[in-house]
PALO-773889 format. One line per 3 residues: number of its first residue (from 1); their letters; for each residue x, y, z of N, C-alpha, C. Coordinates in steps of 0.1 Angstrom, whole numbers, always signed. Atoms other than C-alpha are relative to their C-alpha. Layout:
<pts>
NUM = a = X/Y/Z/X/Y/Z/X/Y/Z | ... $
</pts>
This chain:
<pts>
1 = mvl = +5/-3/-18/+1062/+337/-1074/+19/-4/+4 | -14/+1/-9/+1094/+341/-1050/-4/-13/+7 | +3/+9/-10/+1092/+311/-1030/+8/+1/+11 $
4 = rle = -3/-6/-17/+1113/+325/-999/-9/+11/+3 | +10/-8/-8/+1084/+347/-994/-12/-10/+4 | +12/+7/-6/+1062/+318/-994/+0/-12/+12 $
7 = yek = -2/+8/-15/+1082/+301/-968/-1/+9/+11 | -1/-10/-17/+1087/+331/-943/-15/+0/+4 | +12/+2/-4/+1051/+331/-948/-5/-11/+11 $
10 = ler = +0/+10/-3/+1048/+299/-937/+5/-7/+14 | -1/+2/-15/+1069/+303/-904/-5/+5/+6 | +10/-13/-3/+1047/+334/-897/-14/-16/+9 $
13 = rml = +9/+4/-5/+1024/+307/-894/+1/-17/+9 | -3/+8/-9/+1038/+276/-880/+11/+1/+10 | -11/-1/-11/+1068/+287/-857/-1/+3/+14 $
16 = spd = +1/-8/-14/+1065/+301/-821/+3/+13/-1 | -3/-15/+4/+1060/+337/-817/+15/+2/+6 | -8/+1/-11/+1094/+329/-794/+13/-1/-12 $
19 = acf = -9/+2/+13/+1115/+318/-827/+8/+12/-2 | -5/-11/+3/+1138/+338/-845/-6/-1/-16 | +2/-3/+14/+1119/+348/-878/+10/+5/-9 $
22 = sds = -15/+2/+11/+1141/+342/-911/-5/+18/-8 | +0/-13/+5/+1121/+375/-923/-2/+12/+10 | -1/-13/-6/+1129/+397/-898/+17/-1/+7 $
25 = sqd = -18/+3/-3/+1168/+385/-895/+6/+19/+2 | -5/-14/-1/+1190/+416/-885/+9/+1/-16 | -6/-2/+14/+1207/+410/-921/+16/-1/+3 $
28 = rky = -17/+3/+5/+1241/+405/-930/+14/+14/-2 | -8/-9/-1/+1273/+427/-925/+3/+8/-17 | +1/-3/+13/+1275/+433/-961/-16/+0/-8 $
31 = pee = +11/+2/+5/+1240/+438/-978/+2/-10/-14 | +2/+5/+13/+1231/+415/-1007/-16/-3/-4 | +13/+2/+5/+1206/+404/-1028/-8/-12/+6 $
34 = pcs = +4/+10/-8/+1180/+380/-1008/-4/-11/-16 | -3/+11/+8/+1181/+346/-1025/-18/-3/-6 | +12/+1/+1/+1142/+342/-1047/-4/-19/+9 $
37 = vrt = +5/+17/-8/+1142/+302/-1030/+3/-1/+13 | -1/+2/-14/+1159/+300/-999/+0/+14/+10 | +4/-11/-12/+1157/+321/-963/+10/+1/+1 $
40 = ifq = -17/-3/+0/+1188/+338/-951/+4/-10/+8 | -6/+15/-6/+1191/+311/-931/+6/-14/+0 | -7/+11/+7/+1191/+281/-953/+10/+6/-8 $
43 = rdr = -9/-11/+11/+1215/+303/-975/+12/-1/+13 | -12/+5/-9/+1239/+305/-944/+5/-16/-1 | -3/+15/-4/+1237/+264/-936/+4/-3/-16 $
46 = dri = +0/+5/+9/+1240/+261/-971/+20/+5/-7 | -12/-6/-1/+1276/+283/-972/+7/-10/+7 | -8/+3/-14/+1286/+268/-941/+5/-16/-7 $
49 = ihs = -1/+13/+3/+1282/+233/-960/+9/-5/-9 | -8/+4/+11/+1299/+239/-990/+11/+6/-1 | -10/-10/-4/+1330/+259/-974/+11/-13/+1 $
52 = ksf = -10/+9/-3/+1365/+240/-972/+0/+1/+15 | +1/+1/-17/+1368/+245/-933/-9/-7/+5 | +10/+11/+0/+1335/+223/-934/+8/-13/-3 $
55 = rrl = -5/+15/+3/+1354/+196/-952/+12/-2/+7 | -12/+2/-8/+1383/+202/-934/-3/-7/+18 | +4/+4/-10/+1367/+189/-900/+0/-16/-5 $
58 = kyk = -2/+14/-1/+1367/+157/-914/+12/-6/+5 | -11/+7/-4/+1403/+153/-907/+12/+6/+11 | -3/-4/-8/+1401/+168/-872/-4/-5/+12 $
61 = tqv = +3/+9/-15/+1406/+153/-834/-9/+5/+3 | +13/-1/-11/+1375/+153/-814/+5/-5/+11 | -1/+5/-13/+1391/+134/-786/+13/-5/+1 $
64 = fii = -16/+12/+0/+1415/+109/-795/+7/-1/-9 | -7/-3/+8/+1446/+119/-813/+4/-15/-14 | -2/+13/+8/+1448/+97/-847/+3/-14/+4 $
67 = peg = +6/+11/-7/+1425/+69/-833/+6/-8/-14 | +1/+12/+6/+1430/+31/-847/-5/-6/-4 | +13/+10/+8/+1399/+22/-865/-7/+15/+0 $
70 = dhf = +12/-5/+4/+1368/+35/-880/-11/+7/+5 | +10/-5/-8/+1348/+46/-856/-4/+7/+8 | -4/-6/-12/+1359/+67/-833/-4/+19/-9 $
73 = rtr = +8/-15/+3/+1342/+106/-836/+12/+9/-10 | -9/-8/+4/+1358/+131/-857/-5/+18/-2 | +9/-13/+1/+1351/+170/-856/-10/+1/-14 $
76 = lth = +6/+1/+8/+1332/+165/-885/-13/-9/+9 | +13/+7/-5/+1309/+136/-872/-4/+11/+13 | +7/-10/-11/+1304/+157/-837/-4/+10/-5 $
79 = tle = +10/-12/+0/+1294/+187/-854/-12/-8/-10 | +8/+7/+5/+1270/+162/-875/-11/-2/+10 | +9/+7/-12/+1254/+149/-841/-3/+12/+9 $
82 = vaq = +9/-13/-2/+1250/+184/-829/-9/+3/-6 | +17/-3/+8/+1229/+193/-854/-11/-8/-3 | +11/+9/+0/+1209/+163/-856/-11/+3/+11 $
85 = isr = +7/+2/-15/+1201/+167/-818/-6/+14/+3 | +7/-9/+2/+1197/+204/-821/-13/+5/-7 | +12/+1/+9/+1175/+204/-852/-12/-8/+8 $
88 = tva = +11/+5/-7/+1151/+178/-830/-6/+11/+12 | +8/-9/-13/+1145/+201/-802/-5/+11/-7 | +7/-12/+7/+1142/+233/-822/-10/-7/-9 $
91 = ral = +13/+4/+7/+1113/+212/-845/-10/+0/+14 | +6/+7/-17/+1097/+198/-805/-3/+13/+2 | +6/-10/-8/+1098/+235/-797/-6/+14/-9 $
94 = rln = +7/-13/+10/+1083/+252/-828/+11/+12/+1 | -11/-12/+3/+1117/+271/-833/+8/+0/-14 | -4/-2/+13/+1137/+283/-862/+9/-13/-4 $
97 = edl = -10/+10/+6/+1152/+245/-872/+11/+4/-8 | -10/-9/+8/+1171/+266/-902/+13/+5/+4 | -8/-7/-6/+1186/+290/-881/+11/-9/+9 $
100 = tea = -6/+11/-12/+1195/+261/-854/+12/-8/-10 | -8/+15/+9/+1209/+235/-885/+16/+9/-3 | -12/-10/+2/+1232/+267/-894/+8/+1/+13 $
103 = ial = -7/+0/-12/+1248/+274/-860/+4/-10/+2 | -6/+12/-4/+1256/+240/-855/+10/-6/-10 | -8/+2/+15/+1270/+235/-889/+14/+3/+0 $
106 = ghd = -11/-10/+2/+1294/+263/-881/+6/+6/+12 | -8/-3/-18/+1302/+261/-840/+13/-4/-3 | -13/+5/-2/+1337/+243/-851/+4/+0/-8 $
109 = lgh = -6/-3/+14/+1347/+258/-881/+11/+2/+5 | -16/-9/-3/+1378/+276/-864/+6/-12/+10 | -7/+11/-9/+1386/+242/-842/+18/+0/-7 $
112 = tpf = -13/+0/+1/+1427/+237/-845/-5/-14/-3 | -1/+16/+2/+1442/+203/-855/+4/-5/+16 | -5/+7/-14/+1448/+178/-823/-15/+6/+9 $
115 = ght = +11/-4/-12/+1413/+193/-809/+7/+10/+7 | -3/-4/-12/+1419/+209/-774/+9/+2/+2 | -14/+1/-1/+1454/+200/-774/+3/+15/-6 $
118 = gee = -6/-9/+10/+1462/+222/-806/-6/+16/+9 | +7/-16/-8/+1434/+252/-792/+15/+1/+14 | -8/-5/-9/+1457/+250/-755/+14/+6/-5 $
121 = aln = -11/-3/+8/+1489/+250/-777/-1/+18/-5 | -2/-13/+10/+1480/+281/-802/-3/+8/+15 | +8/-15/-15/+1465/+301/-767/+18/+0/+8 $
124 = evf = -12/-1/-10/+1503/+295/-754/+7/+7/-3 | -11/-5/+4/+1523/+308/-779/-9/+16/-6 | +6/-13/+9/+1498/+334/-801/-3/+10/+14 $
127 = ptg = +1/-9/-8/+1500/+367/-781/-10/+5/+3 | +13/+0/-10/+1464/+373/-775/-6/-7/+4 | +8/+13/-4/+1454/+340/-768/-10/-4/-11 $
130 = fkh = +12/+15/+9/+1430/+315/-789/-5/-5/+7 | +14/+8/-5/+1397/+304/-785/-5/-5/-9 | +7/+5/+9/+1380/+282/-809/-13/+7/-7 $
133 = nvq = +12/-8/+0/+1348/+301/-805/+1/+11/-9 | -3/-13/+5/+1364/+334/-816/+3/-6/-15 | -6/+4/+12/+1380/+315/-844/-10/-1/-10 $
136 = slr = +19/+3/+7/+1349/+301/-859/-6/+10/-6 | +2/-6/+4/+1339/+332/-859/+6/+9/-13 | -14/-5/+5/+1371/+345/-876/-3/-3/-17 $
139 = qvd = +0/+9/+15/+1365/+321/-905/-9/+7/-6 | +11/-3/+6/+1332/+327/-913/+2/+15/-6 | -2/-18/+3/+1338/+368/-912/+11/+0/-10 $
142 = ele = -5/-7/+7/+1371/+370/-929/+7/-15/-9 | -7/+6/+5/+1392/+339/-939/-5/-10/-12 | +9/+11/+14/+1367/+312/-961/+2/+10/-10 $
145 = gwr = -1/-5/+12/+1374/+323/-993/+6/+12/-3 | -10/-11/-4/+1397/+352/-983/-7/+13/-1 | +8/-16/-2/+1366/+377/-980/-10/-6/+8 $
148 = gln = +13/+4/-8/+1342/+353/-957/-8/-2/-1 | +18/+1/+7/+1306/+340/-960/-8/+11/+2 | +10/-10/-5/+1291/+370/-949/-16/-5/+3 $
151 = lsl = +11/+5/-6/+1266/+354/-929/-9/+7/+8 | +8/-9/-10/+1235/+366/-906/+7/+4/+10 | +1/-2/-13/+1239/+380/-875/-5/-9/+8 $
154 = evr = +7/+6/-6/+1217/+356/-857/+16/-13/-3 | -5/+11/+2/+1241/+329/-872/+18/+0/+7 | -15/+0/-9/+1275/+345/-860/-1/+0/+9 $
157 = dgi = +3/-6/-16/+1263/+353/-831/+1/-14/+9 | +1/+20/-5/+1251/+312/-823/+18/+1/+1 | -15/+6/+4/+1289/+305/-836/+7/+4/+13 $
160 = lnh = -14/-7/-8/+1310/+331/-815/-5/-7/+16 | +3/+1/-11/+1290/+323/-782/-5/-16/+4 | +5/+16/+0/+1281/+281/-786/+7/-5/+14 $
163 = tgk = -7/+8/-9/+1307/+280/-756/+4/+19/+7 | -2/-8/-7/+1318/+302/-726/-15/+12/+6 | +11/-5/-6/+1297/+327/-706/-9/+8/-2 $
166 = tdp = +9/-4/+7/+1278/+345/-730/-10/-4/-5 | +11/+13/+6/+1245/+325/-740/-1/+13/-13 | +4/-5/+14/+1235/+337/-779/-12/+2/+5 $
169 = ftl = +13/-9/-8/+1203/+360/-775/-6/-4/-7 | +12/+6/+9/+1184/+341/-801/-3/-14/+7 | -1/+10/-10/+1169/+309/-783/+4/-16/-14 $
172 = egq = -8/+14/+10/+1178/+283/-816/+18/+3/+7 | -13/-1/-7/+1213/+298/-807/+4/-7/+17 | +0/+8/-9/+1205/+287/-773/+4/-19/+2 $
175 = ivk = -1/+15/+0/+1200/+253/-782/+13/-8/-5 | -11/+4/+6/+1229/+248/-798/+12/-5/+6 | -8/-2/-13/+1252/+257/-766/-1/-12/+4 $
178 = icd = +1/+9/-4/+1235/+229/-750/+2/-13/-6 | +3/+14/+10/+1230/+202/-778/+15/-5/+0 | -18/+2/+3/+1266/+209/-782/+10/-10/+15 $
181 = ria = -8/+9/-12/+1276/+196/-746/-4/-13/+4 | +4/+14/+6/+1248/+164/-751/+9/-7/-4 | -9/+10/+10/+1269/+153/-782/+10/-2/+9 $
184 = yin = -9/+1/-4/+1300/+158/-769/+2/-9/+13 | +1/+6/-15/+1295/+142/-734/+2/-18/-4 | +5/+18/+3/+1277/+106/-745/+10/-5/-14 $
187 = hdi = -10/+5/+7/+1297/+105/-781/+16/-5/+8 | -17/+1/-3/+1331/+107/-762/-2/-12/+14 | +3/+13/-8/+1318/+80/-734/+2/-8/-10 $
190 = dda = -1/+15/+12/+1310/+57/-763/+12/-3/-6 | -13/+1/+3/+1344/+63/-776/+9/-4/+9 | -6/+4/-12/+1360/+60/-742/-4/-15/+0 $
193 = lra = -1/+14/-2/+1346/+25/-740/+10/-2/-12 | -1/+2/+13/+1352/+17/-775/+16/-3/+3 | -10/+5/-6/+1384/+20/-769/+12/-4/+13 $
196 = gil = -8/+5/-10/+1391/+4/-736/+6/+11/+7 | -6/-9/-13/+1399/+36/-716/-10/+2/+11 | +8/+0/-15/+1367/+35/-697/-6/-16/+0 $
199 = ked = +16/+10/+6/+1340/+4/-688/-7/+1/+3 | +12/-7/-3/+1308/+7/-681/-3/+1/+14 | +4/-4/-11/+1310/+1/-644/+9/+14/+9 $
202 = dlp = -7/-15/-6/+1336/+33/-641/-6/+12/-1 | +8/-11/-2/+1308/+55/-649/-7/+1/+11 | +6/-6/-15/+1294/+73/-619/-11/-1/+1 $
205 = rec = +13/+4/-1/+1264/+54/-606/-12/+11/-3 | +13/-15/-9/+1240/+86/-592/-2/+6/-16 | +6/-5/+10/+1243/+98/-627/-8/-6/-10 $
208 = lei = +1/+9/+8/+1237/+67/-645/-15/-1/+3 | +20/+2/-2/+1201/+62/-626/-7/+13/-5 | +9/-15/+2/+1192/+98/-634/-3/+0/-20 $
211 = lgf = -6/-6/+17/+1204/+103/-673/-1/-19/-5 | -5/+15/+11/+1205/+61/-683/+8/-4/+0 | -12/+9/+4/+1224/+32/-688/+9/-4/-10 $
214 = shr = -2/+6/+7/+1230/+28/-718/+3/+18/-7 | +0/-17/+11/+1243/+59/-748/-15/+5/-6 | +14/-5/+5/+1205/+57/-763/-4/+5/+9 $
217 = eri = +9/-7/-7/+1189/+62/-731/+6/+12/+6 | -5/-9/-5/+1213/+91/-718/-2/+11/-15 | +3/-13/+19/+1209/+113/-754/-13/+1/+5 $
220 = nkm = +11/-2/-3/+1176/+106/-750/-13/+2/+11 | +3/-3/-16/+1168/+117/-713/+1/+16/-2 | -3/-11/+3/+1186/+146/-719/-5/+9/-9 $
223 = vld = +15/-10/+11/+1169/+159/-752/-14/+1/+3 | +21/+1/-2/+1129/+150/-737/+5/+7/+10 | -2/-10/-14/+1141/+171/-705/-1/+15/-4 $
226 = lie = -5/-16/+8/+1153/+202/-727/-11/+3/-5 | +12/+2/+9/+1122/+201/-747/-7/+0/+13 | +16/-4/-12/+1099/+199/-712/+6/+8/+4 $
229 = asm = -4/-11/-4/+1122/+222/-696/+2/+18/-4 | -2/-16/+6/+1124/+252/-720/-14/+1/-10 | +11/-2/+7/+1090/+246/-734/-11/+12/+6 $
232 = grp = +5/-10/-4/+1071/+282/-731/+6/+10/+10 | -9/-8/-10/+1102/+294/-712/+7/+7/-9 | -5/-15/+9/+1120/+328/-725/+13/-3/+1 $
235 = sit = -19/+5/+5/+1157/+305/-724/+3/-16/-1 | -1/+16/+2/+1166/+270/-732/+13/-6/+10 | -5/+7/-12/+1175/+252/-700/-1/-16/+3 $
238 = lnn = +5/+11/-6/+1174/+216/-687/-5/+4/+12 | +6/+1/-13/+1154/+207/-651/+13/-1/+9 | -11/-4/-7/+1177/+210/-623/+8/-11/+4 $
241 = dvq = -6/+19/-7/+1183/+168/-613/+12/-1/-20 | -11/+6/+11/+1194/+161/-653/+9/+11/+0 | -11/-12/+5/+1213/+198/-654/+17/-6/+9 $
244 = eat = -11/+5/-5/+1235/+184/-622/+5/-14/-3 | -2/+11/+5/+1235/+152/-635/+14/-5/-12 | -4/-4/+10/+1249/+163/-667/+19/+8/+3 $
247 = rrl = -13/-1/-6/+1276/+181/-649/+8/-4/+7 | -5/+9/-7/+1285/+158/-630/+9/-12/-9 | -3/+11/+12/+1292/+133/-660/+11/+6/-6 $
250 = rdf = -12/-6/+10/+1315/+157/-680/+8/+6/+12 | -10/-1/-7/+1334/+165/-648/+6/-14/+5 | -8/+15/-5/+1340/+127/-645/+8/-1/-13 $
253 = mfk = -7/+3/+12/+1348/+125/-683/+16/+8/+0 | -10/-8/-1/+1373/+157/-679/+11/-7/+10 | -9/+2/-11/+1389/+140/-647/+6/-16/-6 $
256 = nvy = -3/+10/+2/+1390/+106/-664/+7/-5/-12 | +3/-2/+11/+1389/+112/-701/+11/+12/-8 | -3/-10/+6/+1396/+143/-713/+15/+7/+6 $
259 = igs = -15/-8/-8/+1431/+153/-689/+9/-16/+2 | -9/+9/-5/+1441/+119/-672/-5/-13/-2 | +2/+15/+7/+1437/+87/-696/+11/-5/-10 $
262 = eak = -9/+4/+11/+1459/+67/-717/-1/+7/-14 | +7/-10/+15/+1438/+87/-747/+13/+7/+1 | -7/-6/-1/+1460/+112/-739/+14/+4/-7 $
265 = ree = -20/-3/-6/+1499/+104/-737/-2/+5/-16 | -7/-6/+18/+1501/+115/-779/-1/+13/+4 | +6/-13/+0/+1489/+150/-768/+13/+11/+2 $
268 = ika = -11/-10/-4/+1523/+164/-756/+9/+2/-11 | -7/-4/+13/+1536/+155/-790/-6/+8/-8 | +13/-8/+10/+1505/+170/-807/+1/+17/+7 $
271 = rhv = -2/-9/-4/+1512/+199/-785/+12/+9/-8 | -2/-5/+10/+1546/+204/-801/+4/+9/-9 | +1/-4/+9/+1541/+202/-834/-8/+12/-2 $
274 = vky = +7/-10/+4/+1517/+230/-834/+10/+14/+7 | -7/-12/-2/+1543/+252/-809/+12/+4/-12 | -13/+0/+4/+1573/+242/-829/-4/+5/-19 $
277 = lyr = +7/-9/+12/+1551/+254/-864/-4/+9/-2 | +1/-11/-1/+1540/+282/-850/+13/+13/+2 | -16/-5/-3/+1578/+294/-839/+1/+3/-16 $
280 = hmv = -3/-4/+13/+1589/+287/-872/+0/+6/-9 | +2/-11/+12/+1568/+302/-895/-1/+14/+4 | -1/-17/-5/+1568/+335/-875/+14/+5/-6 $
283 = enp = -12/-1/+6/+1603/+332/-881/+8/+2/-16 | +0/+2/+16/+1600/+322/-915/-10/-4/-10 | +14/+0/+2/+1567/+333/-930/+4/-2/-15 $
286 = qsm = +2/+5/+17/+1577/+324/-967/-3/-12/+0 | -2/+13/+3/+1579/+285/-954/-19/-2/-1 | +16/+3/+0/+1538/+293/-955/+0/+5/-17 $
289 = pse = +5/+1/+11/+1517/+293/-987/+1/+15/-7 | -3/-14/+6/+1519/+326/-1009/-14/+7/+3 | +14/-3/-4/+1480/+331/-1006/+0/+7/+18 $
292 = ylk = -1/-1/-12/+1489/+335/-969/+10/+14/+3 | -16/-10/-3/+1521/+354/-974/-6/+16/-5 | +8/-15/+12/+1497/+383/-993/-6/+6/+16 $
295 = rvn = +7/-4/-11/+1481/+388/-959/+9/+6/+14 | -8/-2/-7/+1510/+395/-937/+0/+14/+4 | -1/-19/-2/+1512/+432/-944/-12/+4/+9 $
298 = esg = +12/-3/-1/+1476/+435/-938/+2/-2/+17 | +9/+8/-8/+1470/+413/-907/+15/-4/+13 | -6/+5/-13/+1508/+408/-891/+1/-12/+2 $
301 = ver = -4/+11/+2/+1527/+378/-893/-3/-10/+10 | +4/+13/-11/+1516/+360/-859/-12/+0/-4 | +16/+4/+2/+1478/+363/-866/-2/-9/-14 $
304 = vvc = +2/+9/+13/+1484/+349/-904/+9/-11/+3 | -3/+12/-4/+1506/+324/-887/-13/-12/+12 | +7/+1/-8/+1483/+320/-864/-15/-8/-3 $
307 = dyi = +9/+2/+6/+1451/+314/-887/+8/-12/-12 | -2/+8/+11/+1472/+292/-910/-2/-12/+9 | +5/+12/-9/+1476/+265/-884/-12/-1/+11 $
310 = agm = +12/+0/-10/+1443/+270/-866/-8/-7/-14 | +6/+9/+9/+1429/+254/-901/+8/-12/-7 | -6/+20/+4/+1453/+225/-906/-10/-10/+6 $
313 = tdr = +4/+20/-5/+1440/+187/-902/+11/-2/+9 | -6/+6/-12/+1459/+166/-878/+12/-6/-11 | -14/+6/+10/+1479/+150/-909/+5/+14/-5 $
316 = yai = -5/-11/+6/+1484/+184/-926/+10/+6/+8 | -10/-5/-14/+1499/+192/-894/+18/-2/+3 | -12/+9/-1/+1523/+163/-894/+4/+1/-10 $
319 = tqf = -12/+2/+15/+1536/+165/-929/+7/+12/+0 | -5/-17/+4/+1540/+204/-924/+13/-4/+10 | -15/+1/-6/+1563/+193/-896/+12/-13/-1 $
322 = tri = -5/+5/+7/+1576/+167/-911/+12/+2/-13 | -7/-2/+12/+1587/+183/-939/+12/+14/+5 | -14/-9/-3/+1606/+211/-921/+5/-5/+11 $
325 = fvp = -10/+4/-15/+1620/+196/-888/+3/-15/+1 | -6/+11/+2/+1626/+160/-899/+10/-2/-10 | -6/+1/+7/+1658/+152/-915/-4/-15/-12 $
328 = raf = +0/+6/+9/+1657/+136/-947/+10/-6/-8 | -8/+7/+1/+1677/+111/-965/+11/+3/-12 | -10/-9/+9/+1708/+127/-987/+7/-12/-9 $
331 = aie = -8/+10/+9/+1711/+105/-1019/+13/+7/-10 | -14/-4/+7/+1743/+105/-1036/-1/-11/-15 | -2/+7/+13/+1744/+94/-1073/+11/-13/-4 $
334 = e = -17/+12/+3/+1768/+59/-1080/+3/+5/-14 $
</pts>
């Protein structure tokens, strides 16, 4: 008995007609023999979890660069929170939970060291520009394992369009796009309060009166509203009042935390680390590991350097910067 076929039949009985069914996936770029146990989306999820780029998220900045504390979010914990919230919504709407989870777990695989500061720095020096969602797709298509993960079209589309003006074509991808914002707004508030960057009284009261006065209340309100507003609809959305309050709260965070706060005082240093590494390695590609050098003739030195730096963790980028640019003591034998 092929267990995958039984599960695909179960999807047809249990999920909404609007769900993306595993047995109707538009398949992979390179054809593969199906798994006898897992559906195509379950297999994609497992490939992402077992990838090196997923493990590296543990040491990549979410908002606070190298925080002195064990409870601040990293890019990995952010990803897990997005996956959890997205799965809750998908289950409530009877959509494909496995597809939703795969997209959520893979959406930030291409993020740079030092969060959006690193992304902005690479965007300034890389000739064709840099966006983390495009790099995330490149990571799963080409870079992971040097041949990519060969994921399904639905997961790839959700990863690419989790941010930006274009929405994913599946409802599951649209869930991740909104839940990504729900997650980072709320956990960044939580981290900013813990760090003393914000006080409870600083948060815009008109938003809190709609969304809630605690971390738990706000997430619960947003998630329940998302489910209610999207039930039986052809797209995933929030009700107008919650959507507007969420937008205003996000604007507040950009002004008071993401851009203009004490928490960002180290960002100029992080920006220099990324830019100096990029320029040095373009001029001295031999300073990269041999496996990257092999790709220079095929992809060009600037593309390969960009890929190498985008894949770095915060601490690895700092280590490489120190190795290249910080003078070492000259030892003399007595």
